[in-house]
PDB file of N, CA, C and O in Angstrom:
ATOM      1  N   MET A   1      55.969 -13.369-108.930  1.00  0.00           N
ATOM      2  CA  MET A   1      57.383 -13.085-109.020  1.00  0.00           C
ATOM      3  C   MET A   1      58.180 -14.318-109.447  1.00  0.00           C
ATOM      4  O   MET A   1      59.408 -14.269-109.517  1.00  0.00           O
ATOM      5  N   HIS A   2      57.503 -15.396-109.725  1.00  0.00           N
ATOM      6  CA  HIS A   2      58.190 -16.599-110.189  1.00  0.00           C
ATOM      7  C   HIS A   2      58.441 -16.514-111.685  1.00  0.00           C
ATOM      8  O   HIS A   2      57.557 -16.111-112.441  1.00  0.00           O
ATOM      9  N   MET A   3      59.619 -16.883-112.111  1.00  0.00           N
ATOM     10  CA  MET A   3      59.916 -16.937-113.544  1.00  0.00           C
ATOM     11  C   MET A   3      59.142 -18.077-114.205  1.00  0.00           C
ATOM     12  O   MET A   3      58.902 -18.053-115.412  1.00  0.00           O
ATOM     13  N   ASP A   4      58.754 -19.067-113.414  1.00  0.00           N
ATOM     14  CA  ASP A   4      58.043 -20.235-113.950  1.00  0.00           C
ATOM     15  C   ASP A   4      56.574 -20.261-113.523  1.00  0.00           C
ATOM     16  O   ASP A   4      56.013 -21.328-113.272  1.00  0.00           O
ATOM     17  N   ALA A   5      55.965 -19.091-113.445  1.00  0.00           N
ATOM     18  CA  ALA A   5      54.573 -18.996-112.980  1.00  0.00           C
ATOM     19  C   ALA A   5      53.618 -19.799-113.859  1.00  0.00           C
ATOM     20  O   ALA A   5      52.706 -20.444-113.342  1.00  0.00           O
ATOM     21  N   LYS A   6      53.810 -19.770-115.176  1.00  0.00           N
ATOM     22  CA  LYS A   6      52.930 -20.543-116.062  1.00  0.00           C
ATOM     23  C   LYS A   6      53.033 -22.031-115.762  1.00  0.00           C
ATOM     24  O   LYS A   6      52.022 -22.733-115.726  1.00  0.00           O
ATOM     25  N   ARG A   7      54.240 -22.506-115.548  1.00  0.00           N
ATOM     26  CA  ARG A   7      54.460 -23.923-115.236  1.00  0.00           C
ATOM     27  C   ARG A   7      53.796 -24.286-113.904  1.00  0.00           C
ATOM     28  O   ARG A   7      53.149 -25.327-113.791  1.00  0.00           O
ATOM     29  N   LEU A   8      53.960 -23.424-112.902  1.00  0.00           N
ATOM     30  CA  LEU A   8      53.335 -23.680-111.603  1.00  0.00           C
ATOM     31  C   LEU A   8      51.818 -23.742-111.721  1.00  0.00           C
ATOM     32  O   LEU A   8      51.190 -24.653-111.181  1.00  0.00           O
ATOM     33  N   MET A   9      51.226 -22.782-112.423  1.00  0.00           N
ATOM     34  CA  MET A   9      49.776 -22.779-112.582  1.00  0.00           C
ATOM     35  C   MET A   9      49.321 -24.022-113.345  1.00  0.00           C
ATOM     36  O   MET A   9      48.255 -24.566-113.054  1.00  0.00           O
ATOM     37  N   GLY A  10      50.108 -24.474-114.309  1.00  0.00           N
ATOM     38  CA  GLY A  10      49.794 -25.708-115.030  1.00  0.00           C
ATOM     39  C   GLY A  10      49.772 -26.898-114.092  1.00  0.00           C
ATOM     40  O   GLY A  10      48.883 -27.745-114.179  1.00  0.00           O
ATOM     41  N   LEU A  11      50.742 -26.967-113.197  1.00  0.00           N
ATOM     42  CA  LEU A  11      50.780 -28.055-112.211  1.00  0.00           C
ATOM     43  C   LEU A  11      49.580 -27.984-111.273  1.00  0.00           C
ATOM     44  O   LEU A  11      48.976 -29.008-110.952  1.00  0.00           O
ATOM     45  N   PHE A  12      49.237 -26.778-110.836  1.00  0.00           N
ATOM     46  CA  PHE A  12      48.085 -26.612-109.953  1.00  0.00           C
ATOM     47  C   PHE A  12      46.811 -27.114-110.645  1.00  0.00           C
ATOM     48  O   PHE A  12      46.011 -27.830-110.045  1.00  0.00           O
ATOM     49  N   ARG A  13      46.636 -26.729-111.910  1.00  0.00           N
ATOM     50  CA  ARG A  13      45.449 -27.156-112.663  1.00  0.00           C
ATOM     51  C   ARG A  13      45.452 -28.658-112.891  1.00  0.00           C
ATOM     52  O   ARG A  13      44.418 -29.313-112.763  1.00  0.00           O
ATOM     53  N   GLU A  14      46.612 -29.202-113.230  1.00  0.00           N
ATOM     54  CA  GLU A  14      46.734 -30.642-113.511  1.00  0.00           C
ATOM     55  C   GLU A  14      46.329 -31.480-112.313  1.00  0.00           C
ATOM     56  O   GLU A  14      45.654 -32.498-112.468  1.00  0.00           O
ATOM     57  N   HIS A  15      46.726 -31.072-111.140  1.00  0.00           N
ATOM     58  CA  HIS A  15      46.424 -31.856-109.943  1.00  0.00           C
ATOM     59  C   HIS A  15      45.066 -31.506-109.348  1.00  0.00           C
ATOM     60  O   HIS A  15      44.447 -32.343-108.690  1.00  0.00           O
ATOM     61  N   GLY A  16      44.599 -30.297-109.568  1.00  0.00           N
ATOM     62  CA  GLY A  16      43.249 -29.908-109.196  1.00  0.00           C
ATOM     63  C   GLY A  16      42.941 -29.855-107.711  1.00  0.00           C
ATOM     64  O   GLY A  16      41.801 -29.582-107.336  1.00  0.00           O
ATOM     65  N   CYS A  17      43.900 -30.103-106.872  1.00  0.00           N
ATOM     66  CA  CYS A  17      43.599 -30.122-105.435  1.00  0.00           C
ATOM     67  C   CYS A  17      44.306 -28.999-104.683  1.00  0.00           C
ATOM     68  O   CYS A  17      44.203 -28.938-103.457  1.00  0.00           O
ATOM     69  N   VAL A  18      45.012 -28.119-105.362  1.00  0.00           N
ATOM     70  CA  VAL A  18      45.717 -27.023-104.700  1.00  0.00           C
ATOM     71  C   VAL A  18      44.712 -25.934-104.357  1.00  0.00           C
ATOM     72  O   VAL A  18      44.029 -25.412-105.239  1.00  0.00           O
ATOM     73  N   ARG A  19      44.623 -25.595-103.092  1.00  0.00           N
ATOM     74  CA  ARG A  19      43.691 -24.565-102.637  1.00  0.00           C
ATOM     75  C   ARG A  19      44.414 -23.273-102.276  1.00  0.00           C
ATOM     76  O   ARG A  19      43.860 -22.180-102.402  1.00  0.00           O
ATOM     77  N   ALA A  20      45.674 -23.416-101.821  1.00  0.00           N
ATOM     78  CA  ALA A  20      46.412 -22.239-101.365  1.00  0.00           C
ATOM     79  C   ALA A  20      47.888 -22.364-101.720  1.00  0.00           C
ATOM     80  O   ALA A  20      48.468 -23.450-101.692  1.00  0.00           O
ATOM     81  N   CYS A  21      48.470 -21.232-102.050  1.00  0.00           N
ATOM     82  CA  CYS A  21      49.899 -21.119-102.307  1.00  0.00           C
ATOM     83  C   CYS A  21      50.405 -20.060-101.336  1.00  0.00           C
ATOM     84  O   CYS A  21      50.015 -18.897-101.428  1.00  0.00           O
ATOM     85  N   LEU A  22      51.262 -20.451-100.414  1.00  0.00           N
ATOM     86  CA  LEU A  22      51.698 -19.569 -99.331  1.00  0.00           C
ATOM     87  C   LEU A  22      53.108 -19.060 -99.573  1.00  0.00           C
ATOM     88  O   LEU A  22      53.975 -19.787-100.057  1.00  0.00           O
ATOM     89  N   SER A  23      53.320 -17.798 -99.226  1.00  0.00           N
ATOM     90  CA  SER A  23      54.656 -17.211 -99.310  1.00  0.00           C
ATOM     91  C   SER A  23      54.804 -16.183 -98.202  1.00  0.00           C
ATOM     92  O   SER A  23      53.846 -15.864 -97.499  1.00  0.00           O
ATOM     93  N   GLY A  24      55.985 -15.685 -98.063  1.00  0.00           N
ATOM     94  CA  GLY A  24      56.238 -14.678 -97.048  1.00  0.00           C
ATOM     95  C   GLY A  24      57.501 -13.921 -97.379  1.00  0.00           C
ATOM     96  O   GLY A  24      58.007 -13.985 -98.499  1.00  0.00           O
ATOM     97  N   HIS A  25      57.991 -13.221 -96.418  1.00  0.00           N
ATOM     98  CA  HIS A  25      59.236 -12.477 -96.482  1.00  0.00           C
ATOM     99  C   HIS A  25      59.163 -11.230 -97.366  1.00  0.00           C
ATOM    100  O   HIS A  25      60.167 -10.533 -97.513  1.00  0.00           O
ATOM    101  N   MET A  26      58.034 -10.939 -97.941  1.00  0.00           N
ATOM    102  CA  MET A  26      57.933  -9.782 -98.828  1.00  0.00           C
ATOM    103  C   MET A  26      57.533  -8.507 -98.079  1.00  0.00           C
ATOM    104  O   MET A  26      57.438  -7.443 -98.690  1.00  0.00           O
ATOM    105  N   HIS A  27      57.298  -8.599 -96.769  1.00  0.00           N
ATOM    106  CA  HIS A  27      56.875  -7.452 -95.973  1.00  0.00           C
ATOM    107  C   HIS A  27      55.593  -6.843 -96.537  1.00  0.00           C
ATOM    108  O   HIS A  27      55.416  -5.625 -96.569  1.00  0.00           O
ATOM    109  N   ARG A  28      54.715  -7.729 -96.976  1.00  0.00           N
ATOM    110  CA  ARG A  28      53.405  -7.330 -97.476  1.00  0.00           C
ATOM    111  C   ARG A  28      52.375  -8.328 -96.961  1.00  0.00           C
ATOM    112  O   ARG A  28      52.695  -9.486 -96.691  1.00  0.00           O
ATOM    113  N   ILE A  29      51.154  -7.871 -96.829  1.00  0.00           N
ATOM    114  CA  ILE A  29      50.056  -8.757 -96.455  1.00  0.00           C
ATOM    115  C   ILE A  29      49.062  -8.704 -97.606  1.00  0.00           C
ATOM    116  O   ILE A  29      48.467  -7.663 -97.886  1.00  0.00           O
ATOM    117  N   GLU A  30      48.895  -9.837 -98.263  1.00  0.00           N
ATOM    118  CA  GLU A  30      47.960  -9.836 -99.375  1.00  0.00           C
ATOM    119  C   GLU A  30      47.399 -11.225 -99.617  1.00  0.00           C
ATOM    120  O   GLU A  30      48.004 -12.242 -99.277  1.00  0.00           O
ATOM    121  N   ARG A  31      46.226 -11.225-100.215  1.00  0.00           N
ATOM    122  CA  ARG A  31      45.598 -12.464-100.663  1.00  0.00           C
ATOM    123  C   ARG A  31      44.991 -12.196-102.031  1.00  0.00           C
ATOM    124  O   ARG A  31      44.216 -11.256-102.212  1.00  0.00           O
ATOM    125  N   ILE A  32      45.350 -13.023-102.970  1.00  0.00           N
ATOM    126  CA  ILE A  32      44.824 -12.917-104.323  1.00  0.00           C
ATOM    127  C   ILE A  32      44.208 -14.263-104.665  1.00  0.00           C
ATOM    128  O   ILE A  32      44.893 -15.286-104.633  1.00  0.00           O
ATOM    129  N   ASP A  33      42.937 -14.273-104.989  1.00  0.00           N
ATOM    130  CA  ASP A  33      42.249 -15.496-105.399  1.00  0.00           C
ATOM    131  C   ASP A  33      42.204 -15.521-106.919  1.00  0.00           C
ATOM    132  O   ASP A  33      41.627 -14.637-107.551  1.00  0.00           O
ATOM    133  N   TYR A  34      42.823 -16.549-107.497  1.00  0.00           N
ATOM    134  CA  TYR A  34      42.922 -16.629-108.951  1.00  0.00           C
ATOM    135  C   TYR A  34      42.835 -18.083-109.393  1.00  0.00           C
ATOM    136  O   TYR A  34      43.586 -18.928-108.907  1.00  0.00           O
ATOM    137  N   ASP A  35      41.936 -18.372-110.297  1.00  0.00           N
ATOM    138  CA  ASP A  35      41.813 -19.691-110.906  1.00  0.00           C
ATOM    139  C   ASP A  35      41.648 -20.802-109.860  1.00  0.00           C
ATOM    140  O   ASP A  35      42.191 -21.896-110.008  1.00  0.00           O
ATOM    141  N   GLY A  36      40.885 -20.497-108.797  1.00  0.00           N
ATOM    142  CA  GLY A  36      40.595 -21.488-107.768  1.00  0.00           C
ATOM    143  C   GLY A  36      41.661 -21.663-106.706  1.00  0.00           C
ATOM    144  O   GLY A  36      41.522 -22.509-105.823  1.00  0.00           O
ATOM    145  N   VAL A  37      42.734 -20.868-106.778  1.00  0.00           N
ATOM    146  CA  VAL A  37      43.826 -20.958-105.802  1.00  0.00           C
ATOM    147  C   VAL A  37      43.947 -19.608-105.087  1.00  0.00           C
ATOM    148  O   VAL A  37      43.885 -18.555-105.722  1.00  0.00           O
ATOM    149  N   SER A  38      44.117 -19.650-103.770  1.00  0.00           N
ATOM    150  CA  SER A  38      44.359 -18.428-102.998  1.00  0.00           C
ATOM    151  C   SER A  38      45.860 -18.276-102.808  1.00  0.00           C
ATOM    152  O   SER A  38      46.512 -19.134-102.213  1.00  0.00           O
ATOM    153  N   PHE A  39      46.402 -17.173-103.319  1.00  0.00           N
ATOM    154  CA  PHE A  39      47.822 -16.859-103.164  1.00  0.00           C
ATOM    155  C   PHE A  39      47.933 -15.902-101.985  1.00  0.00           C
ATOM    156  O   PHE A  39      47.428 -14.780-102.029  1.00  0.00           O
ATOM    157  N   ILE A  40      48.601 -16.363-100.931  1.00  0.00           N
ATOM    158  CA  ILE A  40      48.657 -15.604 -99.690  1.00  0.00           C
ATOM    159  C   ILE A  40      50.105 -15.277 -99.366  1.00  0.00           C
ATOM    160  O   ILE A  40      50.957 -16.164 -99.317  1.00  0.00           O
ATOM    161  N   CYS A  41      50.376 -13.993 -99.146  1.00  0.00           N
ATOM    162  CA  CYS A  41      51.682 -13.533 -98.691  1.00  0.00           C
ATOM    163  C   CYS A  41      51.477 -12.983 -97.285  1.00  0.00           C
ATOM    164  O   CYS A  41      50.632 -12.115 -97.069  1.00  0.00           O
ATOM    165  N   ASP A  42      52.239 -13.482 -96.347  1.00  0.00           N
ATOM    166  CA  ASP A  42      52.021 -13.179 -94.931  1.00  0.00           C
ATOM    167  C   ASP A  42      53.117 -12.348 -94.284  1.00  0.00           C
ATOM    168  O   ASP A  42      53.509 -12.634 -93.153  1.00  0.00           O
ATOM    169  N   GLY A  43      53.614 -11.350 -94.954  1.00  0.00           N
ATOM    170  CA  GLY A  43      54.613 -10.501 -94.320  1.00  0.00           C
ATOM    171  C   GLY A  43      55.885 -11.267 -94.031  1.00  0.00           C
ATOM    172  O   GLY A  43      56.288 -12.126 -94.814  1.00  0.00           O
ATOM    173  N   ALA A  44      56.514 -10.964 -92.920  1.00  0.00           N
ATOM    174  CA  ALA A  44      57.749 -11.643 -92.525  1.00  0.00           C
ATOM    175  C   ALA A  44      57.765 -11.708 -91.000  1.00  0.00           C
ATOM    176  O   ALA A  44      57.645 -10.682 -90.331  1.00  0.00           O
ATOM    177  N   VAL A  45      57.910 -12.886 -90.467  1.00  0.00           N
ATOM    178  CA  VAL A  45      57.928 -13.037 -89.005  1.00  0.00           C
ATOM    179  C   VAL A  45      59.376 -12.934 -88.543  1.00  0.00           C
ATOM    180  O   VAL A  45      60.052 -13.938 -88.317  1.00  0.00           O
ATOM    181  N   SER A  46      59.825 -11.706 -88.411  1.00  0.00           N
ATOM    182  CA  SER A  46      61.162 -11.429 -87.890  1.00  0.00           C
ATOM    183  C   SER A  46      61.065 -10.145 -87.104  1.00  0.00           C
ATOM    184  O   SER A  46      60.069  -9.426 -87.193  1.00  0.00           O
ATOM    185  N   GLY A  47      62.068  -9.862 -86.354  1.00  0.00           N
ATOM    186  CA  GLY A  47      61.994  -8.676 -85.529  1.00  0.00           C
ATOM    187  C   GLY A  47      63.039  -7.631 -85.826  1.00  0.00           C
ATOM    188  O   GLY A  47      62.842  -6.464 -85.489  1.00  0.00           O
ATOM    189  N   SER A  48      64.145  -8.001 -86.444  1.00  0.00           N
ATOM    190  CA  SER A  48      65.240  -7.053 -86.580  1.00  0.00           C
ATOM    191  C   SER A  48      64.890  -5.867 -87.474  1.00  0.00           C
ATOM    192  O   SER A  48      65.461  -4.790 -87.303  1.00  0.00           O
ATOM    193  N   TRP A  49      63.981  -6.033 -88.409  1.00  0.00           N
ATOM    194  CA  TRP A  49      63.631  -4.916 -89.294  1.00  0.00           C
ATOM    195  C   TRP A  49      62.470  -4.092 -88.753  1.00  0.00           C
ATOM    196  O   TRP A  49      62.131  -3.064 -89.339  1.00  0.00           O
ATOM    197  N   TRP A  50      61.850  -4.515 -87.649  1.00  0.00           N
ATOM    198  CA  TRP A  50      60.686  -3.802 -87.134  1.00  0.00           C
ATOM    199  C   TRP A  50      61.092  -2.541 -86.380  1.00  0.00           C
ATOM    200  O   TRP A  50      61.152  -2.523 -85.150  1.00  0.00           O
ATOM    201  N   LYS A  51      61.361  -1.525 -87.119  1.00  0.00           N
ATOM    202  CA  LYS A  51      61.639  -0.234 -86.509  1.00  0.00           C
ATOM    203  C   LYS A  51      60.449   0.696 -86.765  1.00  0.00           C
ATOM    204  O   LYS A  51      60.367   1.797 -86.220  1.00  0.00           O
ATOM    205  N   ARG A  52      59.540   0.221 -87.604  1.00  0.00           N
ATOM    206  CA  ARG A  52      58.289   0.896 -87.943  1.00  0.00           C
ATOM    207  C   ARG A  52      57.522  -0.092 -88.814  1.00  0.00           C
ATOM    208  O   ARG A  52      58.108  -1.078 -89.261  1.00  0.00           O
ATOM    209  N   PRO A  53      56.247   0.131 -89.070  1.00  0.00           N
ATOM    210  CA  PRO A  53      55.560  -0.752 -90.019  1.00  0.00           C
ATOM    211  C   PRO A  53      56.257  -0.707 -91.369  1.00  0.00           C
ATOM    212  O   PRO A  53      56.392   0.363 -91.963  1.00  0.00           O
ATOM    213  N   GLU A  54      56.692  -1.833 -91.847  1.00  0.00           N
ATOM    214  CA  GLU A  54      57.417  -1.924 -93.117  1.00  0.00           C
ATOM    215  C   GLU A  54      56.430  -2.051 -94.259  1.00  0.00           C
ATOM    216  O   GLU A  54      55.678  -3.024 -94.319  1.00  0.00           O
ATOM    217  N   LYS A  55      56.416  -1.081 -95.173  1.00  0.00           N
ATOM    218  CA  LYS A  55      55.528  -1.107 -96.336  1.00  0.00           C
ATOM    219  C   LYS A  55      54.076  -1.372 -95.922  1.00  0.00           C
ATOM    220  O   LYS A  55      53.365  -2.139 -96.571  1.00  0.00           O
ATOM    221  N   HIS A  56      53.653  -0.730 -94.841  1.00  0.00           N
ATOM    222  CA  HIS A  56      52.289  -0.837 -94.311  1.00  0.00           C
ATOM    223  C   HIS A  56      51.984  -2.221 -93.751  1.00  0.00           C
ATOM    224  O   HIS A  56      50.816  -2.596 -93.642  1.00  0.00           O
ATOM    225  N   CYS A  57      52.989  -2.968 -93.403  1.00  0.00           N
ATOM    226  CA  CYS A  57      52.817  -4.302 -92.814  1.00  0.00           C
ATOM    227  C   CYS A  57      53.110  -4.203 -91.322  1.00  0.00           C
ATOM    228  O   CYS A  57      54.272  -4.171 -90.917  1.00  0.00           O
ATOM    229  N   ASP A  58      52.073  -4.154 -90.514  1.00  0.00           N
ATOM    230  CA  ASP A  58      52.261  -4.069 -89.070  1.00  0.00           C
ATOM    231  C   ASP A  58      52.885  -5.350 -88.528  1.00  0.00           C
ATOM    232  O   ASP A  58      52.780  -6.419 -89.130  1.00  0.00           O
ATOM    233  N   GLU A  59      53.531  -5.213 -87.383  1.00  0.00           N
ATOM    234  CA  GLU A  59      54.166  -6.358 -86.730  1.00  0.00           C
ATOM    235  C   GLU A  59      53.124  -7.424 -86.432  1.00  0.00           C
ATOM    236  O   GLU A  59      52.130  -7.150 -85.759  1.00  0.00           O
ATOM    237  N   GLY A  60      53.343  -8.636 -86.926  1.00  0.00           N
ATOM    238  CA  GLY A  60      52.369  -9.688 -86.697  1.00  0.00           C
ATOM    239  C   GLY A  60      52.698 -10.970 -87.427  1.00  0.00           C
ATOM    240  O   GLY A  60      53.837 -11.201 -87.833  1.00  0.00           O
ATOM    241  N   TYR A  61      51.690 -11.796 -87.588  1.00  0.00           N
ATOM    242  CA  TYR A  61      51.868 -13.112 -88.196  1.00  0.00           C
ATOM    243  C   TYR A  61      50.555 -13.554 -88.841  1.00  0.00           C
ATOM    244  O   TYR A  61      49.475 -13.103 -88.459  1.00  0.00           O
ATOM    245  N   GLY A  62      50.670 -14.431 -89.810  1.00  0.00           N
ATOM    246  CA  GLY A  62      49.505 -15.011 -90.442  1.00  0.00           C
ATOM    247  C   GLY A  62      49.144 -16.318 -89.758  1.00  0.00           C
ATOM    248  O   GLY A  62      50.015 -17.044 -89.281  1.00  0.00           O
ATOM    249  N   LEU A  63      47.872 -16.604 -89.716  1.00  0.00           N
ATOM    250  CA  LEU A  63      47.392 -17.842 -89.116  1.00  0.00           C
ATOM    251  C   LEU A  63      46.418 -18.492 -90.094  1.00  0.00           C
ATOM    252  O   LEU A  63      45.489 -17.850 -90.584  1.00  0.00           O
ATOM    253  N   ILE A  64      46.645 -19.769 -90.370  1.00  0.00           N
ATOM    254  CA  ILE A  64      45.796 -20.489 -91.313  1.00  0.00           C
ATOM    255  C   ILE A  64      45.232 -21.717 -90.615  1.00  0.00           C
ATOM    256  O   ILE A  64      45.977 -22.488 -90.010  1.00  0.00           O
ATOM    257  N   ASP A  65      43.922 -21.900 -90.698  1.00  0.00           N
ATOM    258  CA  ASP A  65      43.249 -23.082 -90.159  1.00  0.00           C
ATOM    259  C   ASP A  65      42.821 -23.941 -91.346  1.00  0.00           C
ATOM    260  O   ASP A  65      42.067 -23.491 -92.209  1.00  0.00           O
ATOM    261  N   LEU A  66      43.302 -25.163 -91.379  1.00  0.00           N
ATOM    262  CA  LEU A  66      42.971 -26.092 -92.455  1.00  0.00           C
ATOM    263  C   LEU A  66      41.834 -26.996 -92.008  1.00  0.00           C
ATOM    264  O   LEU A  66      41.823 -27.478 -90.876  1.00  0.00           O
ATOM    265  N   HIS A  67      40.872 -27.227 -92.906  1.00  0.00           N
ATOM    266  CA  HIS A  67      39.715 -28.050 -92.592  1.00  0.00           C
ATOM    267  C   HIS A  67      39.719 -29.321 -93.435  1.00  0.00           C
ATOM    268  O   HIS A  67      40.276 -29.346 -94.533  1.00  0.00           O
ATOM    269  N   ALA A  68      39.099 -30.363 -92.919  1.00  0.00           N
ATOM    270  CA  ALA A  68      39.098 -31.680 -93.565  1.00  0.00           C
ATOM    271  C   ALA A  68      38.492 -31.655 -94.970  1.00  0.00           C
ATOM    272  O   ALA A  68      38.842 -32.489 -95.805  1.00  0.00           O
ATOM    273  N   ASP A  69      37.595 -30.715 -95.238  1.00  0.00           N
ATOM    274  CA  ASP A  69      36.956 -30.658 -96.556  1.00  0.00           C
ATOM    275  C   ASP A  69      37.809 -29.932 -97.604  1.00  0.00           C
ATOM    276  O   ASP A  69      37.365 -29.736 -98.735  1.00  0.00           O
ATOM    277  N   GLY A  70      39.032 -29.533 -97.229  1.00  0.00           N
ATOM    278  CA  GLY A  70      39.921 -28.843 -98.159  1.00  0.00           C
ATOM    279  C   GLY A  70      39.838 -27.336 -98.085  1.00  0.00           C
ATOM    280  O   GLY A  70      40.641 -26.647 -98.715  1.00  0.00           O
ATOM    281  N   SER A  71      38.892 -26.803 -97.334  1.00  0.00           N
ATOM    282  CA  SER A  71      38.777 -25.355 -97.182  1.00  0.00           C
ATOM    283  C   SER A  71      39.737 -24.884 -96.083  1.00  0.00           C
ATOM    284  O   SER A  71      40.336 -25.688 -95.369  1.00  0.00           O
ATOM    285  N   PHE A  72      39.861 -23.581 -95.973  1.00  0.00           N
ATOM    286  CA  PHE A  72      40.723 -23.029 -94.929  1.00  0.00           C
ATOM    287  C   PHE A  72      40.247 -21.626 -94.570  1.00  0.00           C
ATOM    288  O   PHE A  72      39.527 -20.976 -95.328  1.00  0.00           O
ATOM    289  N   ASP A  73      40.667 -21.186 -93.404  1.00  0.00           N
ATOM    290  CA  ASP A  73      40.445 -19.814 -92.954  1.00  0.00           C
ATOM    291  C   ASP A  73      41.812 -19.195 -92.749  1.00  0.00           C
ATOM    292  O   ASP A  73      42.723 -19.838 -92.229  1.00  0.00           O
ATOM    293  N   TRP A  74      41.952 -17.944 -93.159  1.00  0.00           N
ATOM    294  CA  TRP A  74      43.228 -17.252 -93.033  1.00  0.00           C
ATOM    295  C   TRP A  74      43.020 -15.857 -92.483  1.00  0.00           C
ATOM    296  O   TRP A  74      42.023 -15.203 -92.791  1.00  0.00           O
ATOM    297  N   GLY A  75      43.940 -15.410 -91.684  1.00  0.00           N
ATOM    298  CA  GLY A  75      43.905 -14.044 -91.182  1.00  0.00           C
ATOM    299  C   GLY A  75      45.280 -13.613 -90.724  1.00  0.00           C
ATOM    300  O   GLY A  75      46.121 -14.446 -90.388  1.00  0.00           O
ATOM    301  N   TYR A  76      45.507 -12.328 -90.711  1.00  0.00           N
ATOM    302  CA  TYR A  76      46.759 -11.758 -90.222  1.00  0.00           C
ATOM    303  C   TYR A  76      46.482 -11.134 -88.870  1.00  0.00           C
ATOM    304  O   TYR A  76      45.518 -10.386 -88.709  1.00  0.00           O
ATOM    305  N   HIS A  77      47.325 -11.440 -87.902  1.00  0.00           N
ATOM    306  CA  HIS A  77      47.121 -10.974 -86.538  1.00  0.00           C
ATOM    307  C   HIS A  77      48.317 -10.147 -86.094  1.00  0.00           C
ATOM    308  O   HIS A  77      49.460 -10.602 -86.156  1.00  0.00           O
ATOM    309  N   THR A  78      48.042  -8.938 -85.649  1.00  0.00           N
ATOM    310  CA  THR A  78      49.132  -8.094 -85.170  1.00  0.00           C
ATOM    311  C   THR A  78      49.474  -8.477 -83.741  1.00  0.00           C
ATOM    312  O   THR A  78      48.654  -9.040 -83.016  1.00  0.00           O
ATOM    313  N   TYR A  79      50.702  -8.159 -83.354  1.00  0.00           N
ATOM    314  CA  TYR A  79      51.168  -8.483 -82.017  1.00  0.00           C
ATOM    315  C   TYR A  79      50.585  -7.558 -80.963  1.00  0.00           C
ATOM    316  O   TYR A  79      50.551  -7.901 -79.781  1.00  0.00           O
ATOM    317  N   GLY A  80      50.130  -6.400 -81.380  1.00  0.00           N
ATOM    318  CA  GLY A  80      49.553  -5.462 -80.421  1.00  0.00           C
ATOM    319  C   GLY A  80      50.582  -4.563 -79.771  1.00  0.00           C
ATOM    320  O   GLY A  80      50.297  -3.938 -78.749  1.00  0.00           O
ATOM    321  N   TRP A  81      51.763  -4.484 -80.338  1.00  0.00           N
ATOM    322  CA  TRP A  81      52.784  -3.573 -79.840  1.00  0.00           C
ATOM    323  C   TRP A  81      53.424  -2.865 -81.018  1.00  0.00           C
ATOM    324  O   TRP A  81      53.319  -3.305 -82.163  1.00  0.00           O
ATOM    325  N   VAL A  82      54.082  -1.770 -80.718  1.00  0.00           N
ATOM    326  CA  VAL A  82      54.716  -0.979 -81.767  1.00  0.00           C
ATOM    327  C   VAL A  82      56.223  -1.026 -81.554  1.00  0.00           C
ATOM    328  O   VAL A  82      56.708  -0.734 -80.461  1.00  0.00           O
ATOM    329  N   ALA A  83      56.953  -1.389 -82.584  1.00  0.00           N
ATOM    330  CA  ALA A  83      58.414  -1.455 -82.503  1.00  0.00           C
ATOM    331  C   ALA A  83      58.981  -0.063 -82.250  1.00  0.00           C
ATOM    332  O   ALA A  83      58.443   0.934 -82.731  1.00  0.00           O
ATOM    333  N   GLN A  84      60.045  -0.008 -81.508  1.00  0.00           N
ATOM    334  CA  GLN A  84      60.710   1.269 -81.199  1.00  0.00           C
ATOM    335  C   GLN A  84      61.870   1.483 -82.156  1.00  0.00           C
ATOM    336  O   GLN A  84      62.677   0.575 -82.357  1.00  0.00           O
ATOM    337  N   PRO A  85      61.968   2.679 -82.757  1.00  0.00           N
ATOM    338  CA  PRO A  85      63.088   2.949 -83.673  1.00  0.00           C
ATOM    339  C   PRO A  85      64.429   2.984 -82.951  1.00  0.00           C
ATOM    340  O   PRO A  85      65.464   3.200 -83.580  1.00  0.00           O
TER     341      PRO A  85
END
């Protein structure tokens, strides 16, 4: 959704050390691995809009563990409760 996506990807390639590009607020949970970079969208950590799962995004949060070798583990964790309308 960036107007300058080509420029961003050029910067990622130029530096060669970008492993993940993180975003949120889109009320979606997704991971796309492209050209050596994982693009992760982690929903939105807010409560006022939780009157039901928004666009199939259950109430929760993303958690990322970064490792010294540059790798990482990512997962989305639900809160275990259902918002009331």
